[in-house]
Every structure is written in structure tokens, then in C-alpha cells.
Biopython code that builds the backbone (N, CA, C, O; Angstrom):
import numpy as np
from Bio.PDB.StructureBuilder import StructureBuilder

atoms = [
    (1, "LEU", "N", (214.998, 234.596, -0.501)),
    (1, "LEU", "CA", (214.595, 235.692, 0.330)),
    (1, "LEU", "C", (213.340, 235.387, 1.123)),
    (1, "LEU", "O", (212.996, 236.131, 2.041)),
    (2, "LEU", "N", (212.657, 234.319, 0.790)),
    (2, "LEU", "CA", (211.448, 233.946, 1.517)),
    (2, "LEU", "C", (211.761, 232.804, 2.455)),
    (2, "LEU", "O", (212.281, 231.767, 2.044)),
    (3, "LYS", "N", (211.441, 233.002, 3.710)),
    (3, "LYS", "CA", (211.668, 231.942, 4.665)),
    (3, "LYS", "C", (210.572, 231.976, 5.721)),
    (3, "LYS", "O", (210.260, 233.022, 6.290)),
    (4, "ARG", "N", (210.016, 230.840, 5.959)),
    (4, "ARG", "CA", (208.961, 230.710, 6.958)),
    (4, "ARG", "C", (209.604, 230.447, 8.314)),
    (4, "ARG", "O", (210.394, 229.515, 8.467)),
    (5, "HIS", "N", (209.262, 231.272, 9.289)),
    (5, "HIS", "CA", (209.769, 231.066, 10.638)),
    (5, "HIS", "C", (208.962, 229.950, 11.292)),
    (5, "HIS", "O", (207.766, 229.811, 11.033)),
    (6, "SER", "N", (209.598, 229.176, 12.117)),
    (6, "SER", "CA", (208.934, 228.030, 12.749)),
    (6, "SER", "C", (207.740, 228.449, 13.610)),
    (6, "SER", "O", (206.858, 227.630, 13.864)),
    (7, "SER", "N", (207.692, 229.686, 14.058)),
    (7, "SER", "CA", (206.581, 230.146, 14.895)),
    (7, "SER", "C", (205.358, 230.587, 14.082)),
    (7, "SER", "O", (204.305, 230.858, 14.659)),
    (8, "GLU", "N", (205.483, 230.660, 12.764)),
    (8, "GLU", "CA", (204.379, 231.129, 11.926)),
    (8, "GLU", "C", (203.432, 229.985, 11.579)),
    (8, "GLU", "O", (203.830, 228.994, 10.967)),
    (9, "ASP", "N", (202.159, 230.141, 11.984)),
    (9, "ASP", "CA", (201.155, 229.130, 11.662)),
    (9, "ASP", "C", (200.691, 229.247, 10.220)),
    (9, "ASP", "O", (200.480, 228.244, 9.538)),
    (10, "VAL", "N", (200.536, 230.480, 9.765)),
    (10, "VAL", "CA", (200.096, 230.742, 8.389)),
    (10, "VAL", "C", (201.136, 231.644, 7.744)),
    (10, "VAL", "O", (201.544, 232.655, 8.314)),
    (11, "PHE", "N", (201.554, 231.262, 6.549)),
    (11, "PHE", "CA", (202.587, 232.025, 5.854)),
    (11, "PHE", "C", (202.145, 232.251, 4.419)),
    (11, "PHE", "O", (202.005, 231.308, 3.640)),
    (12, "GLY", "N", (201.929, 233.509, 4.084)),
    (12, "GLY", "CA", (201.548, 233.856, 2.728)),
    (12, "GLY", "C", (202.469, 234.928, 2.187)),
    (12, "GLY", "O", (203.156, 235.617, 2.941)),
    (13, "ILE", "N", (202.475, 235.060, 0.881)),
    (13, "ILE", "CA", (203.281, 236.113, 0.266)),
    (13, "ILE", "C", (202.384, 236.956, -0.622)),
    (13, "ILE", "O", (201.359, 236.492, -1.122)),
    (14, "GLN", "N", (202.790, 238.197, -0.806)),
    (14, "GLN", "CA", (202.051, 239.113, -1.667)),
    (14, "GLN", "C", (202.936, 239.514, -2.832)),
    (14, "GLN", "O", (204.093, 239.893, -2.652)),
    (15, "LEU", "N", (202.377, 239.426, -4.023)),
    (15, "LEU", "CA", (203.106, 239.772, -5.235)),
    (15, "LEU", "C", (202.490, 241.009, -5.875)),
    (15, "LEU", "O", (201.274, 241.200, -5.844)),
    (16, "ALA", "N", (203.331, 241.831, -6.445)),
    (16, "ALA", "CA", (202.865, 242.997, -7.189)),
    (16, "ALA", "C", (203.565, 243.010, -8.533)),
    (16, "ALA", "O", (204.785, 243.150, -8.607)),
    (17, "SER", "N", (202.796, 242.864, -9.584)),
    (17, "SER", "CA", (203.325, 242.915, -10.940)),
    (17, "SER", "C", (202.167, 243.202, -11.879)),
    (17, "SER", "O", (201.019, 242.873, -11.580)),
    (18, "GLY", "N", (202.463, 243.799, -12.987)),
    (18, "GLY", "CA", (201.448, 244.053, -13.995)),
    (18, "GLY", "C", (201.586, 243.125, -15.186)),
    (18, "GLY", "O", (200.924, 243.315, -16.207)),
    (19, "TYR", "N", (202.442, 242.120, -15.062)),
    (19, "TYR", "CA", (202.743, 241.248, -16.191)),
    (19, "TYR", "C", (202.435, 239.794, -15.868)),
    (19, "TYR", "O", (203.015, 239.233, -14.938)),
    (20, "PRO", "N", (201.531, 239.177, -16.621)),
    (20, "PRO", "CA", (201.152, 237.790, -16.356)),
    (20, "PRO", "C", (202.334, 236.824, -16.367)),
    (20, "PRO", "O", (202.374, 235.893, -15.563)),
    (21, "ASP", "N", (203.290, 237.029, -17.260)),
    (21, "ASP", "CA", (204.421, 236.109, -17.327)),
    (21, "ASP", "C", (205.269, 236.169, -16.059)),
    (21, "ASP", "O", (205.800, 235.147, -15.625)),
    (22, "GLN", "N", (205.402, 237.343, -15.463)),
    (22, "GLN", "CA", (206.161, 237.452, -14.218)),
    (22, "GLN", "C", (205.437, 236.747, -13.072)),
    (22, "GLN", "O", (206.056, 236.018, -12.297)),
    (23, "LEU", "N", (204.137, 236.964, -12.971)),
    (23, "LEU", "CA", (203.368, 236.339, -11.902)),
    (23, "LEU", "C", (203.339, 234.818, -12.058)),
    (23, "LEU", "O", (203.416, 234.090, -11.069)),
    (24, "THR", "N", (203.229, 234.346, -13.283)),
    (24, "THR", "CA", (203.242, 232.906, -13.526)),
    (24, "THR", "C", (204.608, 232.317, -13.215)),
    (24, "THR", "O", (204.698, 231.239, -12.628)),
    (25, "ARG", "N", (205.665, 233.010, -13.600)),
    (25, "ARG", "CA", (207.023, 232.493, -13.359)),
    (25, "ARG", "C", (207.326, 232.399, -11.860)),
    (25, "ARG", "O", (207.879, 231.394, -11.413)),
    (26, "ILE", "N", (206.978, 233.412, -11.086)),
    (26, "ILE", "CA", (207.236, 233.325, -9.652)),
    (26, "ILE", "C", (206.379, 232.229, -9.023)),
    (26, "ILE", "O", (206.792, 231.605, -8.046)),
    (27, "SER", "N", (205.190, 231.992, -9.574)),
    (27, "SER", "CA", (204.360, 230.886, -9.096)),
    (27, "SER", "C", (205.037, 229.549, -9.360)),
    (27, "SER", "O", (204.968, 228.639, -8.533)),
    (28, "GLU", "N", (205.690, 229.430, -10.505)),
    (28, "GLU", "CA", (206.437, 228.207, -10.806)),
    (28, "GLU", "C", (207.565, 228.000, -9.804)),
    (28, "GLU", "O", (207.804, 226.880, -9.353)),
    (29, "VAL", "N", (208.255, 229.078, -9.458)),
    (29, "VAL", "CA", (209.343, 228.982, -8.475)),
    (29, "VAL", "C", (208.788, 228.545, -7.120)),
    (29, "VAL", "O", (209.368, 227.687, -6.456)),
    (30, "LEU", "N", (207.669, 229.134, -6.714)),
    (30, "LEU", "CA", (207.071, 228.787, -5.422)),
    (30, "LEU", "C", (206.584, 227.342, -5.390)),
    (30, "LEU", "O", (206.688, 226.675, -4.361)),
    (31, "ALA", "N", (206.059, 226.860, -6.501)),
    (31, "ALA", "CA", (205.521, 225.505, -6.556)),
    (31, "ALA", "C", (206.613, 224.447, -6.715)),
    (31, "ALA", "O", (206.373, 223.266, -6.464)),
    (32, "ASN", "N", (207.796, 224.861, -7.125)),
    (32, "ASN", "CA", (208.899, 223.937, -7.342)),
    (32, "ASN", "C", (209.334, 223.342, -6.009)),
    (32, "ASN", "O", (209.737, 224.072, -5.103)),
    (33, "SER", "N", (209.256, 222.034, -5.889)),
    (33, "SER", "CA", (209.604, 221.385, -4.628)),
    (33, "SER", "C", (211.076, 221.573, -4.262)),
    (33, "SER", "O", (211.432, 221.497, -3.086)),
    (34, "GLU", "N", (211.920, 221.813, -5.237)),
    (34, "GLU", "CA", (213.339, 222.032, -4.957)),
    (34, "GLU", "C", (213.594, 223.385, -4.304)),
    (34, "GLU", "O", (214.620, 223.573, -3.650)),
    (35, "SER", "N", (212.658, 224.339, -4.478)),
    (35, "SER", "CA", (212.849, 225.668, -3.900)),
    (35, "SER", "C", (212.676, 225.650, -2.388)),
    (35, "SER", "O", (213.151, 226.551, -1.696)),
    (36, "ASN", "N", (211.995, 224.625, -1.871)),
    (36, "ASN", "CA", (211.831, 224.447, -0.429)),
    (36, "ASN", "C", (211.103, 225.617, 0.231)),
    (36, "ASN", "O", (211.287, 225.855, 1.425)),
    (37, "ILE", "N", (210.288, 226.342, -0.514)),
    (37, "ILE", "CA", (209.501, 227.444, 0.020)),
    (37, "ILE", "C", (208.093, 226.909, 0.254)),
    (37, "ILE", "O", (207.440, 226.434, -0.675)),
    (38, "GLN", "N", (207.634, 226.987, 1.485)),
    (38, "GLN", "CA", (206.307, 226.480, 1.817)),
    (38, "GLN", "C", (205.396, 227.645, 2.169)),
    (38, "GLN", "O", (205.542, 228.269, 3.220)),
    (39, "VAL", "N", (204.462, 227.925, 1.287)),
    (39, "VAL", "CA", (203.515, 229.024, 1.526)),
    (39, "VAL", "C", (202.102, 228.458, 1.609)),
    (39, "VAL", "O", (201.786, 227.441, 0.993)),
    (40, "ASP", "N", (201.257, 229.140, 2.387)),
    (40, "ASP", "CA", (199.867, 228.723, 2.533)),
    (40, "ASP", "C", (198.951, 229.421, 1.543)),
    (40, "ASP", "O", (197.889, 228.900, 1.201)),
    (41, "PHE", "N", (199.356, 230.595, 1.083)),
    (41, "PHE", "CA", (198.581, 231.306, 0.070)),
    (41, "PHE", "C", (199.482, 232.317, -0.625)),
    (41, "PHE", "O", (200.519, 232.719, -0.097)),
    (42, "VAL", "N", (199.064, 232.717, -1.821)),
    (42, "VAL", "CA", (199.762, 233.761, -2.579)),
    (42, "VAL", "C", (198.723, 234.833, -2.892)),
    (42, "VAL", "O", (197.646, 234.533, -3.405)),
    (43, "ASP", "N", (199.053, 236.071, -2.581)),
    (43, "ASP", "CA", (198.148, 237.190, -2.760)),
    (43, "ASP", "C", (198.671, 238.113, -3.852)),
    (43, "ASP", "O", (199.858, 238.437, -3.881)),
    (44, "ILE", "N", (197.785, 238.535, -4.750)),
    (44, "ILE", "CA", (198.147, 239.526, -5.760)),
    (44, "ILE", "C", (197.724, 240.890, -5.235)),
    (44, "ILE", "O", (196.556, 241.100, -4.905)),
    (45, "ASN", "N", (198.659, 241.802, -5.158)),
    (45, "ASN", "CA", (198.369, 243.157, -4.685)),
    (45, "ASN", "C", (197.714, 243.948, -5.809)),
    (45, "ASN", "O", (198.345, 244.262, -6.818)),
    (46, "MET", "N", (196.437, 244.262, -5.615)),
    (46, "MET", "CA", (195.704, 245.087, -6.566)),
    (46, "MET", "C", (195.110, 246.287, -5.856)),
    (46, "MET", "O", (194.129, 246.867, -6.321)),
    (47, "GLY", "N", (195.705, 246.664, -4.724)),
    (47, "GLY", "CA", (195.166, 247.759, -3.952)),
    (47, "GLY", "C", (196.093, 248.940, -3.801)),
    (47, "GLY", "O", (195.664, 250.003, -3.351)),
    (48, "CYS", "N", (197.344, 248.785, -4.163)),
    (48, "CYS", "CA", (198.317, 249.855, -3.964)),
    (48, "CYS", "C", (198.063, 251.004, -4.938)),
    (48, "CYS", "O", (198.081, 250.794, -6.151)),
    (49, "PRO", "N", (197.827, 252.218, -4.427)),
    (49, "PRO", "CA", (197.536, 253.352, -5.302)),
    (49, "PRO", "C", (198.774, 254.180, -5.683)),
    (49, "PRO", "O", (198.651, 255.162, -6.415)),
    (50, "LEU", "N", (199.946, 253.803, -5.203)),
    (50, "LEU", "CA", (201.144, 254.605, -5.457)),
    (50, "LEU", "C", (201.468, 254.673, -6.946)),
    (50, "LEU", "O", (201.445, 253.657, -7.641)),
    (51, "ASP", "N", (201.771, 255.875, -7.427)),
    (51, "ASP", "CA", (202.106, 256.060, -8.843)),
    (51, "ASP", "C", (203.278, 255.189, -9.260)),
    (51, "ASP", "O", (203.285, 254.649, -10.366)),
    (52, "LEU", "N", (204.259, 255.047, -8.397)),
    (52, "LEU", "CA", (205.439, 254.232, -8.700)),
    (52, "LEU", "C", (205.049, 252.805, -9.081)),
    (52, "LEU", "O", (205.655, 252.209, -9.971)),
    (53, "ILE", "N", (204.052, 252.270, -8.417)),
    (53, "ILE", "CA", (203.577, 250.909, -8.676)),
    (53, "ILE", "C", (202.588, 250.898, -9.847)),
    (53, "ILE", "O", (202.707, 250.077, -10.757)),
    (54, "CYS", "N", (201.619, 251.807, -9.819)),
    (54, "CYS", "CA", (200.569, 251.835, -10.851)),
    (54, "CYS", "C", (201.122, 252.155, -12.239)),
    (54, "CYS", "O", (200.614, 251.640, -13.235)),
    (55, "ASN", "N", (202.144, 252.987, -12.317)),
    (55, "ASN", "CA", (202.724, 253.333, -13.616)),
    (55, "ASN", "C", (203.405, 252.143, -14.282)),
    (55, "ASN", "O", (203.684, 252.175, -15.480)),
    (56, "LYS", "N", (203.669, 251.105, -13.515)),
    (56, "LYS", "CA", (204.258, 249.877, -14.063)),
    (56, "LYS", "C", (203.200, 248.823, -14.350)),
    (56, "LYS", "O", (203.520, 247.691, -14.711)),
    (57, "GLY", "N", (201.923, 249.206, -14.184)),
    (57, "GLY", "CA", (200.825, 248.288, -14.479)),
    (57, "GLY", "C", (200.446, 247.391, -13.323)),
    (57, "GLY", "O", (199.608, 246.504, -13.484)),
    (58, "ALA", "N", (201.038, 247.598, -12.164)),
    (58, "ALA", "CA", (200.752, 246.761, -11.002)),
    (58, "ALA", "C", (199.852, 247.512, -10.028)),
    (58, "ALA", "O", (199.395, 248.618, -10.316)),
    (59, "GLY", "N", (199.604, 246.897, -8.872)),
    (59, "GLY", "CA", (198.784, 247.538, -7.853)),
    (59, "GLY", "C", (197.377, 247.792, -8.339)),
    (59, "GLY", "O", (196.793, 246.967, -9.042)),
    (60, "ALA", "N", (196.827, 248.945, -7.960)),
    (60, "ALA", "CA", (195.438, 249.270, -8.284)),
    (60, "ALA", "C", (195.183, 249.338, -9.791)),
    (60, "ALA", "O", (194.060, 249.091, -10.232)),
    (61, "SER", "N", (196.187, 249.663, -10.578)),
    (61, "SER", "CA", (195.965, 249.764, -12.029)),
    (61, "SER", "C", (195.693, 248.408, -12.675)),
    (61, "SER", "O", (195.116, 248.345, -13.760)),
    (62, "LEU", "N", (196.103, 247.327, -12.018)),
    (62, "LEU", "CA", (195.859, 245.994, -12.576)),
    (62, "LEU", "C", (194.368, 245.693, -12.646)),
    (62, "LEU", "O", (193.932, 244.919, -13.498)),
    (63, "MET", "N", (193.573, 246.305, -11.748)),
    (63, "MET", "CA", (192.118, 246.094, -11.778)),
    (63, "MET", "C", (191.502, 246.572, -13.085)),
    (63, "MET", "O", (190.462, 246.067, -13.508)),
    (64, "MET", "N", (192.136, 247.532, -13.716)),
    (64, "MET", "CA", (191.600, 248.114, -14.938)),
    (64, "MET", "C", (192.033, 247.363, -16.201)),
    (64, "MET", "O", (191.613, 247.709, -17.305)),
    (65, "HIS", "N", (192.854, 246.356, -16.040)),
    (65, "HIS", "CA", (193.418, 245.651, -17.193)),
    (65, "HIS", "C", (193.100, 244.159, -17.116)),
    (65, "HIS", "O", (193.966, 243.342, -16.802)),
    (66, "HIS", "N", (191.862, 243.822, -17.403)),
    (66, "HIS", "CA", (191.428, 242.423, -17.344)),
    (66, "HIS", "C", (192.209, 241.558, -18.317)),
    (66, "HIS", "O", (192.386, 240.362, -18.085)),
    (67, "ASN", "N", (192.679, 242.158, -19.411)),
    (67, "ASN", "CA", (193.431, 241.386, -20.407)),
    (67, "ASN", "C", (194.777, 240.914, -19.847)),
    (67, "ASN", "O", (195.371, 239.989, -20.401)),
    (68, "ARG", "N", (195.264, 241.516, -18.779)),
    (68, "ARG", "CA", (196.486, 241.043, -18.122)),
    (68, "ARG", "C", (196.162, 240.256, -16.852)),
    (68, "ARG", "O", (196.875, 239.316, -16.502)),
    (69, "LEU", "N", (195.099, 240.637, -16.174)),
    (69, "LEU", "CA", (194.737, 239.973, -14.925)),
    (69, "LEU", "C", (194.305, 238.527, -15.159)),
    (69, "LEU", "O", (194.742, 237.622, -14.447)),
    (70, "GLN", "N", (193.458, 238.313, -16.143)),
    (70, "GLN", "CA", (192.944, 236.966, -16.385)),
    (70, "GLN", "C", (194.061, 235.957, -16.698)),
    (70, "GLN", "O", (194.093, 234.896, -16.075)),
    (71, "PRO", "N", (194.974, 236.243, -17.635)),
    (71, "PRO", "CA", (196.032, 235.254, -17.878)),
    (71, "PRO", "C", (196.958, 235.079, -16.672)),
    (71, "PRO", "O", (197.505, 233.996, -16.462)),
    (72, "ALA", "N", (197.135, 236.134, -15.884)),
    (72, "ALA", "CA", (197.961, 236.014, -14.680)),
    (72, "ALA", "C", (197.319, 235.044, -13.696)),
    (72, "ALA", "O", (197.994, 234.169, -13.153)),
    (73, "LEU", "N", (196.017, 235.196, -13.466)),
    (73, "LEU", "CA", (195.312, 234.309, -12.544)),
    (73, "LEU", "C", (195.308, 232.874, -13.043)),
    (73, "LEU", "O", (195.545, 231.943, -12.273)),
    (74, "ILE", "N", (195.042, 232.695, -14.316)),
    (74, "ILE", "CA", (195.024, 231.342, -14.885)),
    (74, "ILE", "C", (196.406, 230.702, -14.753)),
    (74, "ILE", "O", (196.522, 229.551, -14.333)),
    (75, "GLY", "N", (197.443, 231.443, -15.110)),
    (75, "GLY", "CA", (198.799, 230.909, -15.004)),
    (75, "GLY", "C", (199.180, 230.570, -13.585)),
    (75, "GLY", "O", (199.802, 229.537, -13.338)),
    (76, "MET", "N", (198.813, 231.435, -12.639)),
    (76, "MET", "CA", (199.163, 231.194, -11.241)),
    (76, "MET", "C", (198.414, 229.987, -10.677)),
    (76, "MET", "O", (199.016, 229.115, -10.049)),
    (77, "VAL", "N", (197.118, 229.939, -10.900)),
    (77, "VAL", "CA", (196.323, 228.832, -10.372)),
    (77, "VAL", "C", (196.789, 227.503, -10.963)),
    (77, "VAL", "O", (196.850, 226.495, -10.259)),
    (78, "ASN", "N", (197.116, 227.503, -12.247)),
    (78, "ASN", "CA", (197.561, 226.265, -12.893)),
    (78, "ASN", "C", (198.931, 225.805, -12.429)),
    (78, "ASN", "O", (199.223, 224.611, -12.498)),
    (79, "THR", "N", (199.776, 226.703, -11.961)),
    (79, "THR", "CA", (201.129, 226.303, -11.573)),
    (79, "THR", "C", (201.314, 226.125, -10.069)),
    (79, "THR", "O", (202.282, 225.491, -9.648)),
    (80, "LEU", "N", (200.416, 226.665, -9.251)),
    (80, "LEU", "CA", (200.611, 226.610, -7.798)),
    (80, "LEU", "C", (200.114, 225.317, -7.147)),
    (80, "LEU", "O", (200.218, 225.167, -5.930)),
    (81, "ASN", "N", (199.591, 224.405, -7.916)),
    (81, "ASN", "CA", (199.251, 223.077, -7.407)),
    (81, "ASN", "C", (198.388, 223.099, -6.142)),
    (81, "ASN", "O", (198.706, 222.430, -5.158)),
    (82, "GLY", "N", (197.308, 223.861, -6.171)),
    (82, "GLY", "CA", (196.386, 223.858, -5.049)),
    (82, "GLY", "C", (196.627, 224.919, -3.987)),
    (82, "GLY", "O", (195.817, 225.061, -3.071)),
    (83, "ILE", "N", (197.718, 225.664, -4.085)),
    (83, "ILE", "CA", (197.950, 226.764, -3.148)),
    (83, "ILE", "C", (196.959, 227.870, -3.504)),
    (83, "ILE", "O", (196.907, 228.294, -4.658)),
    (84, "PRO", "N", (196.174, 228.345, -2.539)),
    (84, "PRO", "CA", (195.171, 229.373, -2.844)),
    (84, "PRO", "C", (195.792, 230.672, -3.332)),
    (84, "PRO", "O", (196.850, 231.094, -2.866)),
    (85, "VAL", "N", (195.102, 231.295, -4.285)),
    (85, "VAL", "CA", (195.486, 232.612, -4.802)),
    (85, "VAL", "C", (194.405, 233.589, -4.377)),
    (85, "VAL", "O", (193.220, 233.357, -4.615)),
    (86, "THR", "N", (194.819, 234.689, -3.743)),
    (86, "THR", "CA", (193.869, 235.704, -3.303)),
    (86, "THR", "C", (194.211, 237.034, -3.970)),
    (86, "THR", "O", (195.308, 237.219, -4.496)),
    (87, "LEU", "N", (193.246, 237.955, -3.937)),
    (87, "LEU", "CA", (193.443, 239.281, -4.513)),
    (87, "LEU", "C", (193.204, 240.324, -3.432)),
    (87, "LEU", "O", (192.172, 240.299, -2.761)),
    (88, "LYS", "N", (194.139, 241.230, -3.262)),
    (88, "LYS", "CA", (193.958, 242.351, -2.331)),
    (88, "LYS", "C", (193.518, 243.541, -3.157)),
    (88, "LYS", "O", (194.249, 244.006, -4.032)),
    (89, "MET", "N", (192.329, 244.031, -2.880)),
    (89, "MET", "CA", (191.806, 245.170, -3.637)),
    (89, "MET", "C", (191.523, 246.325, -2.693)),
    (89, "MET", "O", (191.075, 247.385, -3.131)),
]
sb = StructureBuilder()
sb.init_structure("model")
sb.init_model(0)
sb.init_chain("A")
sb.init_seg("    ")
for serial, (resi, resn, name, xyz) in enumerate(atoms, 1):
    if name == "N":
        sb.init_residue(resn, " ", resi, " ")
    sb.init_atom(name, np.array(xyz, "f"), 0.0, 1.0, " ", f" {name:<3s}", serial, name[0])
structure = sb.get_structure()
């Protein structure tokens, strides 16, 4: 579902999840050379205030749960092989 258009100079994706294992797993998929997905950065959405998102532990509610945020960041940084990870707050 992710495809970089040839006209895009910078291509990043934004992820929303409240679970470190999900964020780490998608990072593994993105870093996998066989997936052929080329991204310049991966952003974690921590700014969405919608109840639908926050009630699942994602979006703005992730800021309140350092015990989930820290392992997610560590897992993502370790698997993305130098692709920058940013946080939207």
C-alpha cells in the first residue's frame, strides 16, 4: 500500500499504534530490502486527540505511557537501519 511516486523528493510515513511490538514489526517490514519500500523518515503520531485513536493507546495518549513509548522507539530505531524516526506531538 506504500508507494513512492517518482516526483516525490522526500517520502515519509506516519504510524499510529499504542503497541511497541506493532511499531517494531512494521519497522522491520519497512527496513526489509525485499519489501522495496524506500522511505526517508518514519513518524510516530502522538498528536491525534480523537477518542477512537486514544482509546486504543495510540495518538496523544501514547505520550502518557512512557513504558510503551520507550520500547517502541528502541525497537524502531534498532530495526530501521539509519532511517530517521520522528515524533509528531
